[in-house]
C-alpha positions as YAML, in Angstrom:
chain: A
units: angstrom
residues:
- id: 1
  name: MET
  ca: [37.60, 99.10, 91.85]
- id: 2
  name: ASN
  ca: [40.12, 101.49, 90.31]
- id: 3
  name: GLY
  ca: [39.60, 103.95, 93.16]
- id: 4
  name: THR
  ca: [40.28, 101.26, 95.73]
- id: 5
  name: THR
  ca: [43.37, 100.15, 93.82]
- id: 6
  name: GLU
  ca: [44.69, 103.71, 93.68]
- id: 7
  name: VAL
  ca: [44.11, 104.16, 97.40]
- id: 8
  name: SER
  ca: [45.92, 100.89, 98.16]
- id: 9
  name: THR
  ca: [48.77, 101.88, 95.88]
- id: 10
  name: GLY
  ca: [49.07, 105.27, 97.54]
- id: 11
  name: ALA
  ca: [49.06, 103.71, 100.99]
- id: 12
  name: ALA
  ca: [51.73, 101.19, 100.00]
- id: 13
  name: VAL
  ca: [53.95, 103.87, 98.49]
- id: 14
  name: ALA
  ca: [53.48, 106.09, 101.55]
- id: 15
  name: CYS
  ca: [54.37, 103.29, 103.96]
- id: 16
  name: LEU
  ca: [57.40, 102.22, 101.96]
- id: 17
  name: GLY
  ca: [58.50, 105.84, 101.68]
- id: 18
  name: THR
  ca: [58.17, 106.30, 105.42]
- id: 19
  name: ALA
  ca: [60.22, 103.16, 106.06]
- id: 20
  name: ALA
  ca: [62.90, 104.31, 103.62]
- id: 21
  name: TRP
  ca: [63.02, 107.73, 105.28]
- id: 22
  name: LEU
  ca: [63.43, 106.16, 108.69]
- id: 23
  name: LEU
  ca: [66.16, 103.82, 107.44]
- id: 24
  name: GLY
  ca: [67.99, 106.59, 105.63]
- id: 25
  name: GLY
  ca: [67.87, 109.36, 108.20]
- id: 26
  name: GLY
  ca: [64.63, 109.39, 110.09]
- id: 27
  name: ARG
  ca: [66.42, 109.30, 113.42]
- id: 28
  name: GLY
  ca: [68.15, 112.56, 112.64]
- id: 29
  name: GLY
  ca: [64.79, 114.12, 111.72]
- id: 30
  name: ALA
  ca: [63.24, 112.86, 114.92]
- id: 31
  name: GLY
  ca: [66.16, 114.33, 116.85]
- id: 32
  name: ARG
  ca: [65.64, 117.70, 115.19]
- id: 33
  name: ALA
  ca: [61.94, 117.51, 115.99]
- id: 34
  name: ARG
  ca: [62.73, 116.80, 119.63]
- id: 35
  name: LEU
  ca: [65.07, 119.79, 119.72]
- id: 36
  name: LEU
  ca: [62.41, 121.98, 118.12]
- id: 37
  name: TRP
  ca: [59.83, 121.08, 120.72]
- id: 38
  name: ALA
  ca: [62.22, 120.84, 123.68]
- id: 39
  name: GLY
  ca: [61.65, 124.40, 124.83]
- id: 40
  name: GLY
  ca: [57.88, 124.21, 124.52]
- id: 41
  name: ALA
  ca: [57.70, 127.78, 123.22]
- id: 42
  name: SER
  ca: [58.17, 127.04, 119.53]
- id: 43
  name: ALA
  ca: [54.83, 125.27, 119.09]
- id: 44
  name: GLY
  ca: [53.36, 127.80, 116.80]
- id: 45
  name: SER
  ca: [50.93, 125.47, 115.03]
- id: 46
  name: GLY
  ca: [49.37, 122.05, 115.38]
- id: 47
  name: PRO
  ca: [47.27, 120.54, 118.13]
- id: 48
  name: PRO
  ca: [48.30, 120.97, 121.79]
- id: 49
  name: ARG
  ca: [49.48, 117.36, 122.10]
- id: 50
  name: TRP
  ca: [51.55, 117.52, 118.91]
- id: 51
  name: PRO
  ca: [54.95, 118.23, 120.61]
- id: 52
  name: ARG
  ca: [54.41, 115.30, 122.99]
- id: 53
  name: THR
  ca: [53.44, 113.05, 120.08]
- id: 54
  name: VAL
  ca: [56.54, 114.06, 118.10]
- id: 55
  name: GLY
  ca: [58.77, 113.42, 121.12]
- id: 56
  name: ALA
  ca: [57.21, 110.01, 121.77]
- id: 57
  name: TRP
  ca: [57.59, 109.02, 118.11]
- id: 58
  name: GLY
  ca: [61.22, 110.12, 118.17]
- id: 59
  name: ARG
  ca: [61.92, 107.95, 121.21]
- id: 60
  name: VAL
  ca: [60.19, 104.92, 119.69]
- id: 61
  name: SER
  ca: [61.91, 105.24, 116.30]
- id: 62
  name: GLY
  ca: [65.25, 105.77, 118.04]
- id: 63
  name: ARG
  ca: [64.90, 102.51, 119.98]
- id: 64
  name: LEU
  ca: [63.46, 100.47, 117.11]
- id: 65
  name: ARG
  ca: [66.16, 98.66, 115.17]
- id: 66
  name: ALA
  ca: [66.21, 99.07, 111.41]
- id: 67
  name: GLU
  ca: [65.63, 95.37, 110.75]
- id: 68
  name: TRP
  ca: [62.18, 95.47, 112.35]
- id: 69
  name: TRP
  ca: [60.94, 97.76, 109.60]
- id: 70
  name: SER
  ca: [61.14, 94.71, 107.34]
- id: 71
  name: LEU
  ca: [58.40, 93.11, 109.42]
- id: 72
  name: ALA
  ca: [56.42, 96.36, 109.45]
- id: 73
  name: VAL
  ca: [56.52, 96.70, 105.67]
- id: 74
  name: GLY
  ca: [55.57, 93.02, 105.35]
- id: 75
  name: ALA
  ca: [52.57, 93.61, 107.58]
- id: 76
  name: VAL
  ca: [51.44, 96.56, 105.44]
- id: 77
  name: LEU
  ca: [51.77, 94.53, 102.25]
- id: 78
  name: ALA
  ca: [49.91, 91.65, 103.93]
- id: 79
  name: VAL
  ca: [46.98, 93.95, 104.66]
- id: 80
  name: LEU
  ca: [46.98, 95.37, 101.13]
- id: 81
  name: GLY
  ca: [47.35, 91.96, 99.49]
- id: 82
  name: ALA
  ca: [45.10, 90.04, 101.93]
- id: 83
  name: SER
  ca: [47.77, 87.37, 102.45]
- id: 84
  name: VAL
  ca: [50.06, 86.27, 105.26]
- id: 85
  name: LEU
  ca: [52.95, 85.58, 102.87]
- id: 86
  name: PRO
  ca: [54.41, 89.14, 103.06]
- id: 87
  name: VAL
  ca: [54.46, 88.89, 106.86]
- id: 88
  name: ALA
  ca: [56.42, 85.64, 106.66]
- id: 89
  name: VAL
  ca: [58.87, 87.15, 104.19]
- id: 90
  name: GLY
  ca: [59.25, 90.26, 106.34]
- id: 91
  name: ALA
  ca: [59.91, 88.11, 109.43]
- id: 92
  name: ALA
  ca: [62.51, 86.13, 107.49]
- id: 93
  name: GLY
  ca: [64.22, 89.39, 106.54]
- id: 94
  name: VAL
  ca: [64.67, 90.47, 110.18]
- id: 95
  name: PRO
  ca: [67.68, 88.22, 110.99]
- id: 96
  name: LEU
  ca: [69.23, 88.99, 107.60]
- id: 97
  name: LEU
  ca: [69.01, 92.74, 108.13]
- id: 98
  name: ARG
  ca: [70.25, 92.31, 111.70]
- id: 99
  name: ARG
  ca: [73.30, 90.49, 110.38]
- id: 100
  name: VAL
  ca: [73.91, 93.29, 107.88]
- id: 101
  name: ARG
  ca: [73.66, 95.87, 110.68]
- id: 102
  name: TRP
  ca: [76.07, 93.92, 112.88]
- id: 103
  name: ALA
  ca: [78.53, 93.56, 110.00]
- id: 104
  name: ALA
  ca: [78.37, 97.30, 109.38]
- id: 105
  name: GLY
  ca: [78.97, 97.99, 113.07]
- id: 106
  name: GLU
  ca: [81.93, 95.62, 113.16]
- id: 107
  name: ARG
  ca: [83.40, 97.28, 110.08]
- id: 108
  name: ARG
  ca: [83.09, 100.72, 111.68]
- id: 109
  name: ALA
  ca: [84.70, 99.43, 114.88]
- id: 110
  name: ARG
  ca: [87.53, 97.84, 112.87]
- id: 111
  name: GLU
  ca: [88.16, 101.07, 110.97]
- id: 112
  name: GLY
  ca: [88.07, 103.10, 114.18]
- id: 113
  name: ARG
  ca: [90.59, 100.76, 115.81]
- id: 114
  name: GLY
  ca: [92.87, 101.09, 112.76]
- id: 115
  name: ASP
  ca: [92.73, 104.88, 113.04]
- id: 116
  name: ALA
  ca: [93.59, 104.60, 116.74]
- id: 117
  name: VAL
  ca: [96.65, 102.49, 115.90]
- id: 118
  name: ILE
  ca: [97.82, 105.17, 113.46]
- id: 119
  name: ALA
  ca: [97.32, 107.81, 116.14]
- id: 120
  name: LEU
  ca: [99.27, 105.64, 118.62]
- id: 121
  name: CYS
  ca: [102.25, 105.48, 116.26]
- id: 122
  name: GLY
  ca: [102.27, 109.25, 115.83]
- id: 123
  name: ALA
  ca: [101.87, 109.96, 119.54]
- id: 124
  name: LEU
  ca: [104.56, 107.46, 120.51]
- id: 125
  name: ALA
  ca: [106.97, 108.94, 117.97]
- id: 126
  name: GLY
  ca: [106.34, 112.38, 119.44]
- id: 127
  name: GLU
  ca: [106.95, 111.16, 122.99]
- id: 128
  name: VAL
  ca: [110.23, 109.48, 121.97]
- id: 129
  name: ARG
  ca: [111.42, 112.61, 120.19]
- id: 130
  name: ALA
  ca: [110.66, 114.58, 123.35]
- id: 131
  name: GLY
  ca: [113.34, 112.53, 125.12]
- id: 132
  name: ARG
  ca: [111.36, 109.81, 126.84]
- id: 133
  name: GLN
  ca: [112.41, 106.19, 126.82]
- id: 134
  name: PRO
  ca: [110.07, 103.84, 124.92]
- id: 135
  name: GLY
  ca: [108.81, 102.16, 128.09]
- id: 136
  name: ALA
  ca: [107.91, 105.52, 129.64]
- id: 137
  name: ALA
  ca: [106.55, 106.96, 126.39]
- id: 138
  name: LEU
  ca: [104.10, 104.15, 125.69]
- id: 139
  name: PRO
  ca: [101.56, 104.71, 128.55]
- id: 140
  name: PRO
  ca: [100.69, 108.37, 127.75]
- id: 141
  name: ALA
  ca: [100.63, 107.66, 124.01]
- id: 142
  name: ALA
  ca: [98.33, 104.67, 124.51]
- id: 143
  name: ARG
  ca: [96.00, 106.58, 126.82]
- id: 144
  name: ASP
  ca: [95.73, 109.52, 124.42]
- id: 145
  name: SER
  ca: [95.10, 107.43, 121.31]
- id: 146
  name: GLY
  ca: [93.36, 104.29, 122.59]
- id: 147
  name: GLY
  ca: [95.28, 102.30, 119.98]
- id: 148
  name: LEU
  ca: [95.82, 99.24, 122.18]
- id: 149
  name: GLY
  ca: [92.11, 98.62, 122.69]
- id: 150
  name: ALA
  ca: [91.13, 95.98, 125.22]
- id: 151
  name: MET
  ca: [94.75, 94.78, 125.48]
- id: 152
  name: GLN
  ca: [96.01, 98.10, 126.83]
- id: 153
  name: PRO
  ca: [96.39, 96.94, 130.47]
- id: 154
  name: ALA
  ca: [98.44, 93.89, 129.46]
- id: 155
  name: VAL
  ca: [100.74, 95.87, 127.13]
- id: 156
  name: LEU
  ca: [101.26, 98.68, 129.62]
- id: 157
  name: ALA
  ca: [101.99, 96.18, 132.39]
- id: 158
  name: ALA
  ca: [104.65, 94.57, 130.21]
- id: 159
  name: ALA
  ca: [106.18, 98.00, 129.52]
- id: 160
  name: ARG
  ca: [106.10, 99.02, 133.18]
- id: 161
  name: PHE
  ca: [107.46, 95.85, 134.77]
- id: 162
  name: GLY
  ca: [110.04, 94.84, 132.17]
- id: 163
  name: GLY
  ca: [107.97, 92.26, 130.33]
- id: 164
  name: ASP
  ca: [108.13, 91.31, 126.66]
- id: 165
  name: VAL
  ca: [106.45, 94.33, 125.06]
- id: 166
  name: PRO
  ca: [106.73, 93.08, 121.44]
- id: 167
  name: ASP
  ca: [104.95, 89.84, 122.33]
- id: 168
  name: ALA
  ca: [102.24, 91.81, 124.12]
- id: 169
  name: LEU
  ca: [101.84, 94.05, 121.05]
- id: 170
  name: VAL
  ca: [101.58, 91.00, 118.78]
- id: 171
  name: ALA
  ca: [98.83, 89.65, 121.03]
- id: 172
  name: ALA
  ca: [97.05, 93.02, 120.88]
- id: 173
  name: ALA
  ca: [97.32, 92.96, 117.07]
- id: 174
  name: ARG
  ca: [94.90, 90.01, 116.98]
- id: 175
  name: GLN
  ca: [92.06, 92.45, 117.60]
- id: 176
  name: PRO
  ca: [90.16, 93.24, 114.37]
- id: 177
  name: GLY
  ca: [91.58, 96.39, 112.84]
- id: 178
  name: ALA
  ca: [94.68, 96.47, 115.07]
- id: 179
  name: GLU
  ca: [96.93, 94.56, 112.66]
- id: 180
  name: GLY
  ca: [99.27, 97.57, 112.48]
- id: 181
  name: LEU
  ca: [100.45, 96.78, 116.01]
- id: 182
  name: ARG
  ca: [102.54, 93.97, 114.53]
- id: 183
  name: GLY
  ca: [104.59, 96.63, 112.77]
- id: 184
  name: LEU
  ca: [104.90, 98.53, 116.04]
- id: 185
  name: ALA
  ca: [106.12, 95.32, 117.72]
- id: 186
  name: ALA
  ca: [108.76, 94.88, 115.01]
- id: 187
  name: CYS
  ca: [109.92, 98.49, 115.38]
- id: 188
  name: TRP
  ca: [110.08, 98.09, 119.15]
- id: 189
  name: ARG
  ca: [112.11, 94.88, 118.92]
- id: 190
  name: VAL
  ca: [114.59, 96.39, 116.43]
- id: 191
  name: ALA
  ca: [114.99, 99.54, 118.53]
- id: 192
  name: VAL
  ca: [115.61, 97.61, 121.75]
- id: 193
  name: ASP
  ca: [117.79, 94.83, 120.35]
- id: 194
  name: GLN
  ca: [119.85, 96.78, 117.83]
- id: 195
  name: GLY
  ca: [119.66, 100.31, 119.16]
- id: 196
  name: ALA
  ca: [117.96, 101.70, 116.05]
- id: 197
  name: GLY
  ca: [115.91, 104.88, 116.24]
- id: 198
  name: LEU
  ca: [112.36, 104.06, 117.25]
- id: 199
  name: ALA
  ca: [110.93, 107.41, 116.16]
- id: 200
  name: ALA
  ca: [112.10, 107.01, 112.56]
- id: 201
  name: GLY
  ca: [110.61, 103.51, 112.33]
- id: 202
  name: LEU
  ca: [107.34, 104.74, 113.80]
- id: 203
  name: ASP
  ca: [107.19, 107.54, 111.24]
- id: 204
  name: ARG
  ca: [107.57, 105.08, 108.39]
- id: 205
  name: LEU
  ca: [105.02, 102.73, 109.93]
- id: 206
  name: GLU
  ca: [102.52, 105.56, 110.40]
- id: 207
  name: ALA
  ca: [102.97, 106.67, 106.79]
- id: 208
  name: ALA
  ca: [102.45, 103.11, 105.52]
- id: 209
  name: LEU
  ca: [99.33, 102.61, 107.61]
- id: 210
  name: ARG
  ca: [97.91, 105.94, 106.47]
- id: 211
  name: ALA
  ca: [98.56, 105.08, 102.82]
- id: 212
  name: GLU
  ca: [96.85, 101.71, 103.25]
- id: 213
  name: ARG
  ca: [93.84, 103.33, 104.91]
- id: 214
  name: ASP
  ca: [93.56, 105.97, 102.20]
- id: 215
  name: GLN
  ca: [93.74, 103.29, 99.52]
- id: 216
  name: ARG
  ca: [90.87, 101.39, 101.12]
- id: 217
  name: ALA
  ca: [88.82, 104.56, 101.42]
- id: 218
  name: ASP
  ca: [89.46, 105.45, 97.78]
- id: 219
  name: LEU
  ca: [88.42, 101.98, 96.64]
- id: 220
  name: ARG
  ca: [85.29, 102.13, 98.77]
- id: 221
  name: ALA
  ca: [84.40, 105.47, 97.22]
- id: 222
  name: GLN
  ca: [84.86, 104.04, 93.74]
- id: 223
  name: LEU
  ca: [82.66, 101.05, 94.58]
- id: 224
  name: ALA
  ca: [79.93, 103.20, 96.12]
- id: 225
  name: GLY
  ca: [78.45, 103.95, 92.71]
- id: 226
  name: ALA
  ca: [78.35, 100.30, 91.73]
- id: 227
  name: ARG
  ca: [76.80, 99.34, 95.05]
- id: 228
  name: ALA
  ca: [74.14, 102.06, 94.73]
- id: 229
  name: THR
  ca: [73.36, 100.91, 91.18]
- id: 230
  name: ALA
  ca: [72.92, 97.32, 92.33]
- id: 231
  name: VAL
  ca: [70.54, 98.37, 95.10]
- id: 232
  name: MET
  ca: [68.59, 100.61, 92.71]
- id: 233
  name: LEU
  ca: [68.21, 97.80, 90.19]
- id: 234
  name: ALA
  ca: [67.07, 95.51, 92.99]
- id: 235
  name: GLY
  ca: [64.28, 97.97, 93.79]
- id: 236
  name: LEU
  ca: [62.92, 98.12, 90.23]
- id: 237
  name: PRO
  ca: [60.44, 95.25, 90.80]
- id: 238
  name: VAL
  ca: [58.79, 97.35, 93.51]
- id: 239
  name: VAL
  ca: [58.41, 100.18, 91.00]
- id: 240
  name: GLY
  ca: [56.92, 97.71, 88.54]
- id: 241
  name: LEU
  ca: [54.38, 96.56, 91.13]
- id: 242
  name: ALA
  ca: [53.41, 100.16, 91.87]
- id: 243
  name: LEU
  ca: [52.98, 100.93, 88.16]
- id: 244
  name: GLY
  ca: [50.90, 97.79, 87.67]
- id: 245
  name: ALA
  ca: [48.66, 98.74, 90.58]
- id: 246
  name: ALA
  ca: [48.28, 102.27, 89.20]
- id: 247
  name: LEU
  ca: [47.13, 100.80, 85.86]
- id: 248
  name: GLY
  ca: [44.51, 98.68, 87.63]
- id: 249
  name: ALA
  ca: [46.21, 95.32, 87.11]
- id: 250
  name: ASP
  ca: [46.17, 94.45, 90.87]
- id: 251
  name: PRO
  ca: [49.61, 92.72, 90.82]
- id: 252
  name: LEU
  ca: [49.54, 91.90, 94.54]
- id: 253
  name: HIS
  ca: [46.44, 89.77, 94.09]
- id: 254
  name: ILE
  ca: [47.98, 87.98, 91.09]
- id: 255
  name: LEU
  ca: [51.27, 87.33, 92.86]
- id: 256
  name: LEU
  ca: [49.79, 86.22, 96.18]
- id: 257
  name: HIS
  ca: [46.59, 84.40, 95.20]
- id: 258
  name: THR
  ca: [47.31, 82.58, 91.93]
- id: 259
  name: SER
  ca: [49.54, 79.58, 91.32]
- id: 260
  name: SER
  ca: [51.33, 81.21, 88.37]
- id: 261
  name: GLY
  ca: [51.84, 84.38, 90.41]
- id: 262
  name: LEU
  ca: [53.34, 82.43, 93.30]
- id: 263
  name: VAL
  ca: [55.71, 80.66, 90.92]
- id: 264
  name: CYS
  ca: [56.78, 83.99, 89.40]
- id: 265
  name: LEU
  ca: [57.17, 85.49, 92.87]
- id: 266
  name: ALA
  ca: [59.38, 82.63, 94.07]
- id: 267
  name: ALA
  ca: [61.50, 82.63, 90.90]
- id: 268
  name: GLY
  ca: [61.84, 86.41, 90.88]
- id: 269
  name: GLY
  ca: [62.75, 86.53, 94.57]
- id: 270
  name: ALA
  ca: [65.37, 83.81, 94.10]
- id: 271
  name: LEU
  ca: [66.91, 85.56, 91.10]
- id: 272
  name: GLU
  ca: [66.78, 88.91, 92.90]
- id: 273
  name: GLY
  ca: [68.60, 87.53, 95.93]
- id: 274
  name: LEU
  ca: [71.15, 85.71, 93.77]
- id: 275
  name: GLY
  ca: [71.88, 88.85, 91.76]
- id: 276
  name: LEU
  ca: [72.37, 90.97, 94.87]
- id: 277
  name: TRP
  ca: [74.57, 88.33, 96.49]
- id: 278
  name: TRP
  ca: [76.72, 88.03, 93.37]
- id: 279
  name: ALA
  ca: [77.13, 91.80, 92.92]
- id: 280
  name: LEU
  ca: [78.03, 92.33, 96.58]
- id: 281
  name: ARG
  ca: [80.39, 89.35, 96.48]
- id: 282
  name: ILE
  ca: [82.30, 90.91, 93.57]
- id: 283
  name: MET
  ca: [82.60, 94.21, 95.45]
- id: 284
  name: ARG
  ca: [83.67, 92.47, 98.66]
- id: 285
  name: GLY
  ca: [86.29, 90.51, 96.74]
- id: 286
  name: ALA
  ca: [87.68, 93.73, 95.28]
- id: 287
  name: GLU
  ca: [87.94, 95.20, 98.78]
- id: 288
  name: GLU
  ca: [89.67, 92.09, 100.14]
- id: 289
  name: VAL
  ca: [92.28, 92.16, 97.39]
- id: 290
  name: THR
  ca: [93.49, 95.58, 98.56]
- id: 291
  name: ALA
  ca: [93.25, 94.72, 102.25]
...
């Protein structure tokens, strides 16, 4: 019985470790493996089909979204615990992890668009200093920086045909991460209406946007430790289950096949989710205060 328990524990730890490796950087490893076997001459050891197997696994893991590993881990735990409950929990985690991935992608896109706006201010200031008029300086600066995003054709058309460029910039500022274009619209309006220097205003705007970005990055770096601690504490129950299985207590059977275990599992899962939500909410609130 103890031997079977140890084998099950080892298999569970190995599967969870593999999933964690794939979530944390497995794609990069698969890419390196594909590069290693690309030439076909570096296969110094292993069976003849090993390079093809490595390449196929790299392609599959590259296409498989991270959220589907939740279902895979649930299936492994279902086999080890002889219950369908882990599969149901893993399936329920798929949309949640997909939402987390989408939110992370949107945040990266928003930050990239903010960097492009900063680059647009610098490029436009350089073009104006070179002697170009604002209407003629905007198209090359926008093309080089990409700071106008999807609204670039509308803004450039307004600049080319004598339209209201500040209003077009305000409309472009509604894109997530492009809020700095409102400052560019204000600088443009002041320069055109009152004859003020556009380059000087753009320099100040660029400096302000850079300072704001650096402040957000510094705060995110300070919160990284707290976020990592919260995630580590959330994973302690898994360590407890592994230790219990190593001692021969068979915690999966108790949790999944007894009424008291199911109650403890439901209460622990609810408290775990509530704790993670509360910790992440505090961190998100701190980030929003500085935004």
